[in-house]
N, C-alpha and C positions, 0 to 999 in steps of 0.2 A: 504881289508880294505885301503892299501894302496894308490889303483886306484882311489877307492870313495874320499880319501882326496884330492888328486892331482887334480880330476876334480871338487870339490867344492872350493877348492882354485883357480882355474881357473876362474871359471863363478862369482867368487867374484870379480875378478880383472877386467874382462870384463866389469861386471855391474857398478863397481867404476868409469871406466874411461869414461861412459857414460855421457856427459854434453848435449846431444843434439845435433841437426846440426847446424854449425856455420850458422847464416845467417837464422834460419829459423823462426824468429820473425816476424808474421804477421802485427804486427801492426807499423812496419818500412817499408811498403810496401803498394802503392797506389793499392785501390780495382779494380781501372780501369784497365783493361787487356793491352790497348794501352800505359798507362802512366808507367806500370811495365816493356812494352818491352823497351820503351825511357830511363827510370831510368836503368835497365840491360845493355843495349848498351852503355851508358853512363859510367858506372862502368867497362864496358869490359867484361861484363858477356855475355855467351851464344854465338852464331854465326849467321851469314846468308850466305845463299847461293848465293845470288845476292845481292849486294848492291842496284841497280834500278831494280825494276822489270819491269816497265812500257817499254821504247822501247829500251832496251837493247838487241843488237843481241848475241846469245849466241852459243857456239860451235866454230869449226872450220871445218877443212877439213877432212873427212873421205873419205875412200877408201873400200866402202863395195863391197860384192863379185859380185853385178849386175856391177861394174864399174870395175872389174878385169878382163882382156881379157883372162887371162891364166886359172882362177877358171872357168869363165863361159865355156869357149871351154873344159877344161877338164870333166865336168859335161855333156855337150853334147855328147862328144865322149863315154863316159862309160855309158850314162842313160840307157841302155838296161838291167844294173846288178842291182840288190838291194844294196844299202849303209849299210855299219854297223856303218861307223863313219866318220862324216863330220864336221872339226874344221877349220872354216876360218882364225881365229886369230892364231892357231897352225899351218896353213898351209898344213894340210895333209885331204887327201881323203881315205878311205878304203870302197873295197865293201865286200859284203858277200860271200860265194860260189858260184859260177853260173855253172849251165851244162844245155846245150841245150836239148839235145836227150837221150846221154849216163850217166845214172845216176851212173856209176862206177867211171867218171871221170870229174873234176870240175876244175874252176880256181878261182883265188883271184887277185885282183890287188889293189895296195897301190900307192898313186900319193903323193909325198913329194915335196912342193914348195921351193924352195932354194931362190927366188928371182921374183919381179913382173915384171922383165923386160922381153921381148922376146927374149930369148936367148936359145941355143940349152942346155945349162947347168942350165938352170933354173928348170927342173923338174928331180926328183929323182924315175924313174919309176921301180915298182918291181911286178913282175908277178910270182905267186905261182900256181902250177899245183897239183891238190891232185888226186892220183889214190887210189882207194878202190877196194879189192878182196874179193867179195859176201855181206860184210856189212860196216858200218863205221867203226867198230873197227879195221879192218884190213888195215890200209889206210897209203899211203908213200907220204909226201908233199916234193916236189921239188922246189926250187927258179927256175925260167923258165929265160934264159936270151937268147937275139940273137935276131930274127926276130920280134917277136911280141913287145917287148920292142920299139924297133925303130920303129915301125910301128904305135905304141901308142903316141910317142912322135911325130912324123912328122905330125898324125892328128891333136892331140892339137895343134900344133905350127902353123900348115894350118887354124885352125877355128880361133886361136886367133887372128892371122894377118888380117882376113877378119873382125873380131870383132871390130880390131883397126881401119881399115879403114872405117867403117861403123860408128864408134863413131866421126872421124874426118868429115865426112861428116855432120854428125847432128849438129855439132856444129860450120860449116862455115854456 
């Protein structure tokens, strides 16, 4: 009973406070939409995405994946592997587990971009090896360090340098 009374009081308060939406009197606004827009802009209401739609150049300079040599080279080097996650703005490429002939052993590669500059410390590459006994339930995953990581990094950097040279030649 007490809950019903509180509910009715709250409804009464809400209904009593409603005087309509301020500025919703249609008699005060012109019927022509273009005139309404002008009036609203003059009063500071609303917003515009671009002051002049005509000859204004939009945007700025964007470095998309196609113009980033490291990104393109990384995708080219690991193009034989299925990709799980590719995020250019986050700067990471993650492949799915890949196995050529032996179904009990597969690898997964993660490439993280620390900078867009062509340097040896621009990439953080991790290679994981999954070895399974009999089924996918008994698997051991180990991060592989060493020769495969350094070879991947070298190949990516080598291709990135070639792409950079090609881009410079195109611009000339």
